[in-house]
C-alpha positions in Angstrom: 37.8 -8.1 -1.9 38.5 -4.6 -2.1 35.6 -4.0 -4.4 33.3 -5.8 -2.1 34.6 -3.6 0.9 33.7 -0.4 -1.0 30.1 -1.4 -1.9 27.3 0.3 0.0 25.2 -1.7 2.4 22.4 -3.7 0.9 19.7 -1.6 2.8 21.2 1.5 1.4 21.2 0.2 -2.2 17.5 -0.7 -1.8 16.8 2.8 -0.4 18.2 4.5 -3.5 17.2 2.0 -6.0 15.3 3.5 -9.1 13.6 1.6 -11.8 13.7 2.7 -15.3 10.2 2.3 -16.7 9.1 3.1 -20.2 7.8 6.6 -20.6 4.0 6.4 -20.7 3.6 9.0 -23.3 -0.2 9.0 -23.4 -0.2 9.7 -19.6 2.6 12.3 -20.0 0.4 14.3 -22.5 -2.6 14.1 -20.4 -0.9 15.2 -17.2 0.8 18.1 -19.0 -2.5 19.4 -20.4 -5.1 18.6 -17.6 -3.3 19.8 -14.6 -2.3 23.4 -15.7 -5.3 24.0 -17.9 -7.7 25.4 -15.3 -5.0 27.9 -14.2 -4.4 28.8 -17.8 -8.1 29.7 -18.2 -8.1 31.7 -15.1 -5.1 33.7 -16.4 -6.8 34.4 -19.7 -10.0 35.5 -17.8 -8.0 37.7 -15.5 -5.9 39.2 -18.3 -2.6 38.0 -16.9 -1.0 36.5 -13.8 -2.3 39.0 -11.4 -3.6 38.4 -7.8 -7.3 38.3 -7.5 -10.5 36.1 -7.3 -9.9 34.8 -10.7 -6.4 33.4 -10.0 -7.6 32.0 -6.7 -10.3 30.1 -8.6 -7.7 28.8 -11.0 -5.4 27.6 -8.2 -8.3 25.6 -6.5 -9.5 24.2 -9.9 -5.9 23.2 -10.6 -5.6 21.4 -7.2 -8.9 19.5 -8.2 -7.5 18.6 -11.6 -4.2 17.5 -9.8 -6.1 15.2 -7.4 -8.1 13.7 -10.2 -5.1 13.3 -12.5 -3.0 11.5 -10.0 -5.9 9.2 -8.8 -6.2 6.6 -11.7 -3.7 3.8 -12.2 -3.3 1.4 -14.9 -6.4 -0.9 -14.9 -10.0 -1.1 -15.9 -11.9 2.2 -16.2 -14.3 1.2 -13.5 -11.5 1.0 -11.0 -10.0 4.3 -12.2 -13.4 6.1 -11.8 -13.7 4.6 -8.3 -10.4 6.0 -7.3 -11.3 9.4 -8.8 -14.6 9.5 -7.0 -12.9 8.6 -3.7 -10.1 11.1 -4.0 -12.3 14.0 -5.2 -15.2 13.5 -2.7 -13.0 13.0 0.2 -10.6 15.8 -0.9 -13.7 18.2 -1.0 -14.5 17.1 2.5 -11.0 18.0 3.6 -11.3 21.5 2.1 -14.3 22.0 4.3 -12.9 20.4 7.4 -9.7 22.4 7.1 -11.6 25.5 7.7 -12.5 24.2 11.2 -8.8 23.4 11.8 -7.6 27.0 11.3 -5.9 28.8 14.2 -4.8 27.5 17.5 -6.3 25.7 20.5 -7.6 22.3 21.1 -10.3 22.2 18.5 -7.8 22.0 15.6 -6.0 19.2 17.3 -9.2 17.2 17.9 -10.4 17.8 14.3 -7.0 16.4 12.9 -7.1 13.5 15.3 -10.6 12.4 14.4 -10.0 12.8 10.7 -6.8 10.8 10.9 -8.5 8.0 12.7 -11.2 8.0 10.1 -8.6 8.1 7.2 -6.6 5.3 8.7 -9.7 3.1 9.1 -11.1 3.4 5.6 -7.6 2.9 4.2 -7.9 -0.8 5.1 -11.2 -1.3 3.2 -10.0 -0.7 -0.3 -7.3 0.9 -2.4 -9.7 3.6 -3.7 -10.8 4.5 -0.1 -7.0 4.4 0.9 -6.3 7.1 -1.7 -9.4 9.0 -0.6 -8.1 8.9 3.0 -4.8 10.4 1.8 -6.7 13.1 0.0 -8.8 13.9 3.0 -5.8 14.6 5.1 -3.9 16.4 2.3 -6.7 18.9 1.5 -7.4 19.3 5.2 -3.9 20.4 5.7 -3.9 22.7 2.7 -7.2 24.3 3.6 -6.1 24.9 7.2 -3.3 27.2 6.0 -4.0 28.4 2.5 -6.1 31.6 2.8 -7.7 33.3 -0.3 -10.4 35.7 -0.9 -12.8 33.0 -2.0 -15.5 31.5 0.3 -15.4 28.0 1.3 -18.3 27.1 -1.1 -16.5 28.8 -4.0 -13.2 26.9 -3.1 -15.0 23.6 -3.2 -16.9 24.5 -6.3 -13.9 25.5 -8.3 -12.1 22.3 -6.9 -14.9 20.2 -8.1 -14.9 21.9 -11.6 -11.1 21.3 -12.0 -11.7 17.7 -11.0 -14.6 17.3 -13.4 -12.3 18.7 -16.3 -9.5 16.2 -15.4 -12.0 13.4 -15.3 -13.1 14.1 -18.8 -9.4 13.8 -19.9 -9.2 10.4 -18.1 -12.4 9.2 -19.9 -11.2 10.5 -23.2 -7.9 8.7 -22.9 -9.5 5.5 -21.9 -11.9 5.7 -24.8 -8.9 5.9 -27.2 -6.7 3.2 -25.5 -5.9 0.6 -28.1 -6.2 -2.4 -25.8 -8.6 -3.4 -22.9 -6.7 -3.4 -19.6 -8.9 -6.5 -18.5 -7.8 -8.5 -21.6 -4.2 -7.3 -21.2 -4.2 -8.7 -17.6 -5.5 -12.1 -18.7 -3.3 -12.2 -21.9 -0.2 -11.4 -19.7 -0.8 -14.6 -17.7 -0.3 -16.7 -20.9 2.7 -14.6 -21.9 4.3 -15.3 -18.4 3.4 -18.9 -18.8 5.4 -19.0 -22.1 8.3 -17.2 -20.4 8.4 -19.8 -17.6 8.5 -22.7 -20.0 11.2 -21.0 -22.0 13.3 -20.4 -18.9 13.2 -24.1 -17.8 16.7 -25.3 -17.2 18.2 -21.8 -16.9 19.0 -19.5 -14.0 16.0 -17.3 -14.7 13.4 -20.0 -13.9 12.8 -18.9 -10.3 12.2 -15.3 -11.4 10.0 -16.3 -14.2 7.8 -18.3 -11.8 7.5 -15.4 -9.5 6.5 -13.2 -12.4 3.9 -15.7 -13.5 2.4 -15.5 -9.9 2.3 -11.7 -10.1 0.5 -12.0 -13.4 -2.0 -14.5 -12.0 -2.7 -12.3 -8.9 -3.3 -9.2 -11.2 -5.5 -11.3 -13.4 -7.8 -12.6 -10.7 -7.9 -9.2 -8.9 -8.9 -7.4 -12.1 -11.3 -9.8 -13.6 -12.8 -12.4 -11.2 -12.8 -10.4 -7.9 -13.8 -7.2 -9.7 -16.7 -9.1 -11.5 -18.4 -10.0 -8.1 -18.8 -6.2 -7.5 -19.3 -5.0 -11.1 -22.6 -4.0 -12.4 -21.5 -3.7 -16.1 -19.7 -5.6 -18.7 -20.8 -8.8 -16.9 -20.8 -10.9 -20.1 -17.3 -9.9 -21.2 -16.0 -10.3 -17.7 -17.6 -13.6 -17.4 -15.8 -14.8 -20.6 -12.5 -13.5 -19.4 -12.9 -15.1 -16.0 -13.6 -18.3 -18.0 -10.3 -18.1 -19.8 -8.5 -17.5 -16.5 -10.0 -20.4 -14.8 -9.4 -22.6 -17.8 -5.7 -21.6 -17.7 -5.3 -23.2 -14.1 -4.2 -26.7 -15.5 -1.8 -25.2 -17.8 -0.2 -23.1 -15.0 0.1 -26.2 -12.8 1.7 -28.1 -15.6 4.2 -25.2 -16.3 5.2 -25.1 -12.7 5.7 -28.8 -12.6 7.8 -28.6 -15.8 10.0 -25.8 -14.2 10.2 -27.9 -11.0 11.5 -31.1 -12.8 13.5 -29.3 -15.4 11.5 -30.9 -18.3 11.8 -28.5 -21.3 8.6 -27.7 -23.3 7.9 -28.7 -26.9 8.7 -25.6 -29.1 5.2 -26.2 -30.6 3.7 -25.6 -27.1 5.5 -22.3 -26.7 4.2 -21.2 -30.1 0.7 -22.2 -29.2 0.9 -20.3 -25.9 2.1 -17.1 -27.9 -1.0 -17.6 -30.2 -3.3 -17.7 -27.1 -1.7 -14.6 -25.7 -2.4 -12.6 -28.9 -5.9 -14.1 -29.2 -6.8 -13.1 -25.7 -5.1 -9.7 -25.6 -6.2 -8.4 -29.1 -9.3 -10.5 -29.8 -7.6 -12.2 -32.7 -8.9 -15.6 -33.9 -6.8 -18.6 -33.1 -4.8 -19.8 -36.1 -5.6 -23.3 -37.3 -6.5 -26.3 -35.1 -5.3 -26.9 -31.5 -2.1 -29.0 -31.0 -2.7 -32.8 -31.0 -2.5 -34.7 -27.7 0.8 -36.0 -26.5 0.5 -39.8 -25.7 3.9 -40.5 -24.3 6.9 -38.5 -22.8 7.3 -37.1 -19.2 4.2 -36.4 -17.3 4.8 -32.5 -17.2 5.2 -32.3 -20.9 2.0 -34.3 -21.4 0.3 -32.0 -18.8 1.4 -28.8 -20.7 -0.1 -30.1 -23.9 -3.3 -31.1 -22.1 -3.6 -27.7 -20.6 -3.1 -25.9 -23.8 -5.8 -28.0 -25.5 -8.2 -27.1 -22.6 -7.6 -23.4 -22.9 -7.6 -23.5 -26.8 -11.2 -24.9 -26.6 -12.3 -22.1 -24.2 -10.6 -19.2 -26.0 -12.1 -20.3 -29.3 -15.7 -20.8 -28.1 -17.6 -18.1 -26.3 -20.1 -20.6 -24.8 -17.1 -22.6 -23.3 -15.8 -19.4 -21.8 -19.2 -18.6 -20.2 -19.4 -22.1 -18.8 -15.9 -21.9 -17.4 -16.5 -18.7 -15.5 -17.1 -18.5 -11.9 -20.7 -17.5 -11.2 -21.1 -14.1 -9.6 -21.6 -14.5 -5.8 -24.4 -12.7 -4.2 -23.0 -11.9 -0.6 -25.4 -11.3 2.2 -25.2 -8.0 3.9 -24.3 -9.7 7.2 -21.1 -11.3 5.6 -20.1 -8.0 4.0 -20.5 -6.2 7.4 -18.6 -8.8 9.2 -15.8 -8.7 6.5 -15.8 -4.8 6.9 -15.3 -5.0 10.6 -12.6 -7.7 10.3 -10.6 -5.4 8.0 -10.9 -2.4 10.2 -11.6 -2.7 13.9 -11.0 -6.4 14.0 -7.5 -6.2 12.3 -4.6 -5.7 14.7 -2.5 -4.0 12.0 -5.3 -1.6 11.2 -5.8 -0.7 14.8 -2.0 -0.1 15.2 -2.0 2.1 12.1 -4.9 4.1 13.4 -2.9 4.9 16.6 0.3 5.6 14.7 -1.3 7.9 12.2 -3.3 9.8 14.9 -0.2 10.2 16.9 1.9 11.6 14.2 -0.8 13.9 12.9 -1.5 15.2 16.3 2.1 15.9 16.9 2.3 17.6 13.5 -0.7 19.8 14.4 0.9 20.8 17.7 4.1 21.6 15.8 2.0 23.8 13.4 0.7 25.8 16.3 3.9 26.1 18.2 6.9 26.2 15.9 7.8 29.5 14.2 7.3 28.1 10.7 6.2 30.2 7.6 4.1 27.4 6.0 3.2 25.1 9.0 0.4 23.2 7.2 3.1 21.6 4.9 4.2 19.6 8.1 0.7 18.1 8.3 0.7 17.4 4.6 4.2 15.8 4.7 3.1 13.5 7.6 0.0 12.3 5.7 1.8 11.6 2.5 4.8 9.8 4.0 2.7 7.7 6.6 0.6 5.8 4.0 0.8 2.1 5.0 0.1 0.6 1.6 2.9 2.5 -0.2 5.9 0.6 1.3 8.5 1.3 4.1 7.7 4.3 6.3 11.6 4.8 6.7 12.2 4.6 2.9 9.4 7.0 2.0 10.5 9.6 4.7 14.0 9.5 3.5 13.2 9.5 -0.2 10.7 12.4 0.3 13.1 14.4 2.2 15.9 13.8 -0.4 13.4 14.4 -3.3 12.1 17.6 -1.7 15.5 19.1 -1.4 16.2 18.6 -5.0 12.7 19.8 -5.9 13.2 22.9 -3.7 16.4 23.7 -5.6 14.6 23.3 -8.9 11.6 25.3 -7.8 14.0 28.0 -6.4 15.6 28.2 -9.9 12.2 28.5 -11.6 11.0 31.1 -9.2 14.1 33.3 -9.6 14.5 32.9 -13.3 11.0 32.8 -14.8 8.9 36.1 -15.1 5.4 36.1 -13.5 3.6 35.4 -16.7 2.7 32.6 -19.0 6.1 31.0 -18.7 5.0 29.7 -15.2 2.3 27.7 -16.9 4.9 26.2 -19.3 7.1 25.1 -16.4 4.1 23.7 -14.5 3.2 21.7 -17.6 6.6 20.3 -17.9 6.7 19.3 -14.2 3.2 17.7 -14.5 4.2 15.7 -17.5 7.1 14.1 -15.7 5.0 12.8 -12.9 3.7 9.6 -14.4 7.0 8.5 -15.3 8.7 9.5 -12.0 5.8 7.9 -10.0 6.7 4.4 -11.6 10.4 5.0 -11.0 10.9 6.2 -7.4 9.0 8.0 -4.7 11.8 10.4 -4.1 12.0 11.1 -7.9 8.3 11.8 -7.9 8.9 14.4 -5.1 11.5 16.0 -7.2 9.0 16.9 -9.9 5.9 17.3 -7.7 7.7 19.8 -5.4 8.3 22.6 -8.0 4.8 22.2 -9.3 3.3 22.8 -5.9 5.7 25.6 -5.3 4.7 27.5 -8.4 1.0 26.9 -7.8 1.1 28.1 -4.3 3.3 31.1 -5.1 0.5 32.2 -7.5 -2.1 31.9 -4.7 0.0 33.6 -2.0 3.0 35.4 -3.6 6.1 35.1 -1.3 9.0 34.6 -3.7 12.1 32.7 -2.7 10.7 32.5 1.0 8.3 29.9 -0.1 11.1 27.7 -1.2 12.9 27.7 2.1 9.6 27.3 4.0 8.8 24.2 1.8 12.1 22.6 2.5 12.1 23.2 6.4 8.5 22.2 6.9 8.9 19.0 4.8 12.0 17.9 6.7 10.2 18.6 10.1 7.3 16.4 8.9 9.8 13.6 7.9 11.4 13.9 11.2 8.0 13.5 13.0 7.3 10.5 11.0 10.7 8.8 11.7 10.6 9.5 15.4 6.8 9.1 16.3 5.8 6.8 13.5 8.9 4.6 13.2 11.4 4.6 16.1 8.9 4.6 18.9 7.0 1.4 17.8 8.5 -1.9 19.1 7.3 -3.9 16.2 9.4 -1.9 13.9 12.6 -3.5 15.5 11.2 -7.1 16.0 11.7 -9.7 13.4 9.6 -8.0 10.6 8.5 -11.0 8.6 7.0 -13.3 11.2 3.3 -12.7 10.4 3.8 -13.0 6.6 6.0 -16.1 7.1 3.4 -17.8 9.3 0.7 -16.9 6.8 2.6 -18.5 3.9 3.2 -21.7 5.9 -0.4 -22.0 6.9 -1.5 -21.3 3.2 0.9 -24.1 2.3 -0.7 -26.4 4.8 -4.1 -25.7 3.2 -2.6 -26.4 -0.2 -1.1 -29.8 0.9 -4.5 -30.8 2.4 -6.5 -29.8 -0.7 -3.9 -31.3 -3.1 -4.2 -34.9 -1.7 -7.8 -34.9 -0.3 -10.0 -32.3 -2.3 -11.4 -31.7 -5.7 -9.3 -30.2 -8.5 -11.0 -26.9 -8.3 -10.4 -26.7 -4.5 -6.8 -27.7 -5.1 -6.3 -24.9 -7.7 -8.0 -22.4 -5.2 -5.7 -23.5 -2.5 -2.7 -23.3 -4.8 -3.6 -19.7 -5.7 -3.9 -18.8 -2.1 -0.4 -20.4 -1.4 1.3 -18.6 -4.1 -0.5 -15.3 -3.3 0.8 -15.6 0.3 4.2 -16.1 -1.0 4.0 -13.1 -3.2 3.0 -11.0 -0.2 5.9 -12.4 1.7 8.3 -11.4 -1.1 6.7 -7.9 -1.1 7.2 -7.6 2.7 10.9 -8.7 2.2 11.6 -6.1 -0.4 10.2 -3.4 1.8 12.2 -4.5 4.8 15.5 -4.7 2.8 15.3 -1.0 2.5 15.3 -0.4 6.3 18.5 0.2 8.1 19.9 -2.6 10.3 18.9 -4.5 12.2 15.7 -4.7 10.3 17.3 -5.2 6.9 19.7 -7.9 8.2 16.9 -9.8 10.0 14.8 -9.7 6.8 17.8 -10.9 4.6 18.3 -13.8 7.0 14.8 -15.1 6.2 15.3 -15.0 2.4 16.5 -18.7 2.0 13.4 -19.8 4.0 11.1 -17.9 1.7 12.8 -19.3 -1.4 12.4 -22.8 0.2 8.6 -22.3 0.9 8.3 -21.5 -2.9 10.1 -24.7 -3.8 7.8 -26.6 -1.4 4.7 -25.2 -3.2 6.2 -26.2 -6.5 6.8 -29.7 -5.2 3.2 -30.0 -4.3 2.2 -28.8 -7.7 4.5 -31.4 -9.1 2.9 -34.1 -7.0 -0.6 -33.2 -8.3 0.6 -33.4 -11.9 2.2 -36.9 -11.2 -1.1 -38.1 -9.6 -3.1 -37.1 -12.6 -0.7 -39.0 -14.8 -1.4 -42.2 -13.0 0.8 -42.2 -9.9 -0.8 -43.5 -6.7 -2.0 -41.1 -4.1 -0.1 -41.0 -0.8 -1.4 -42.7 2.3 -3.6 -40.3 4.5 -1.3 -40.9 7.5 1.8 -39.5 5.5 -0.2 -36.5 4.5 -1.2 -35.9 8.1 2.4 -36.1 9.3 3.4 -33.7 6.6 0.7 -31.2 7.4 1.4 -31.3 11.1 5.1 -30.5 10.4 4.1 -27.5 8.3 1.7 -26.3 10.9 4.4 -26.8 13.6 6.7 -24.8 11.4 4.2 -21.9 11.4 3.9 -22.1 15.2 7.8 -22.2 15.5 8.0 -19.0 13.5 5.4 -17.3 15.6 7.0 -18.4 18.9 10.6 -17.6 17.8 11.7 -21.2 18.4 13.6 -23.6 16.3 11.9 -26.6 14.8 13.0 -30.1 16.0 15.5 -31.8 13.9 13.5 -35.0 13.2 13.2 -36.0 9.5 9.9 -36.6 7.7 9.6 -40.0 6.1 7.3 -40.2 3.0 7.2 -42.4 -0.1 5.9 -42.0 -3.7 4.8 -38.5 -5.0 4.9 -37.2 -1.4 8.6 -37.8 -1.0 9.9 -34.8 -2.8 7.4 -32.6 -0.8 8.7 -34.1 2.4 12.3 -33.3 1.4 11.5 -29.8 0.8 9.6 -29.4 4.0 12.6 -30.9 5.8 14.9 -28.3 4.2 12.6 -25.5 5.1 12.6 -26.6 8.7 16.5 -26.9 8.7 16.7 -23.3 7.4 14.4 -22.0 10.1 16.5 -23.9 12.6 19.6 -22.1 11.3 17.9 -18.8 11.4 16.4 -19.2 14.9 18.6 -19.5 18.0 18.1 -22.7 20.2 17.6 -26.1 19.3 14.9 -28.9 19.7 15.2 -32.6 19.1 12.7 -35.2 18.1 11.7 -38.0 15.8 8.9 -37.7 13.3 7.1 -40.4 11.2 3.8 -41.7 10.1 3.2 -43.2 13.6 3.9 -40.0 15.5 
């Protein structure tokens, strides 16, 4: 009990949690070379670290290299290039727009507000444009306060030159990568299937199933969804899409095995390992596919059947092509409607526009009125912290503030101990090399290494010694304070139950899965199953973000955790029922399916209206009975989480 009393609150543990990723040595080398290289060239041309146009050119080229180097993430090269193009092009626009936002008056305030609204809207369109919107605000902020002897055209030109150099480094690394990221994504799906089957009967089975869901989401995003927009590699992507589609029966069988506790045949796990290697590394499959299983539990027979299907597809390119989803030609009206729905038509997107505009406007007013040495850093901090797709605003503000304090101490030590010569470049290379590892570990740790890099770079552009360090710290803390007050505390939805929308979305996706499982084709059923598990993944992501918030947000989120787990169990039960019907069990009566679907839809409405579900039990027989029990349990858990009580009786005749 004493130990328990001394433990930190759960939200604080989540706030300071740091993962320990493997060191990405290839990225470390690329960051350490690509980022300081333009500045090193400028130093050589100028004959030393001396103020002048050469050094200014090196600083702007290094900022371009920094933007390009940070833009790519692990994934296909085409996705990396899209992120680079978005970051560099919108960053260049920010450099130009920042010249208009110089000085005081209402014009800079209007410019910042308009650019903030634009950046917020495009952030909801795609991940690449979200990054581009961030770079637009970052370089607008820098350009509004970083004065050099270069013209705007020269600044943009050197920025583009540094970006082009870093892009070459990205392309060279991609060319020498030993494995294709697309194949790795699909091969990982099979590896996670094997992990799930190996975990059957152990305490790790739930975590293994969630990991499989994450791998499936990644595989579909990188292969099938990307293929509909990709102009190149269409045949290879088609074959990988065929492999991923062929894996659907095997995924369902693995989930059913985990649900029923039926252990897999060791030969099946070995066969899945062979499929993983064959897909990931293009190796031929060893020998013949495993023979069919004529008897035994239905999940075990379904696993073997799924392996045999995938074995055929992986070993035959023509089968892969036939199994692929055909590329969809989407009419421009549909694309336009989808674009409007994700921007102006989305309530969350509209709310974020208002939130970002408010915070950036307040930051611009602070820049003009507060006696700050480097006020444009306030704008920069607000833009970086208030990105909606990077997690909790509270968490990012606190982590960035703490990381900046440590980074400032490190930068101060470097400024006072290093001579103004080539050793500065060495320190910048070391800080840059640590960024890819720190980014995967913790946002605050990323700030620890990014801060001294920026401090050393800006001190070369505008020498100010130790004063730059103090200004960096104060301005960053002011920016974090603006985000916490105007972007967090003042918003009512911040303090309401934070998972309502995601919970309701997961319940509605479950309802569609139940409908498809008992009334639709196998392909429609698999599509609905993917949608259900994807919604559950989003729900888990939202939960993890909210657990890092202070009470009452974290305590409210934690109270919903049993409901989330129960919804996952319910989806697993539907998958088990599908496997049982394919093994010969009779399909349920439509009236029972209708009752079950109505209960799930009412559960979604109950979550939205903050009311407890009624306490009537759902009666079902056959393959539907386990699903009904899981839905009843979910409704009971929602009743325990929601105050109040309703009563009723539910059955097939309701």
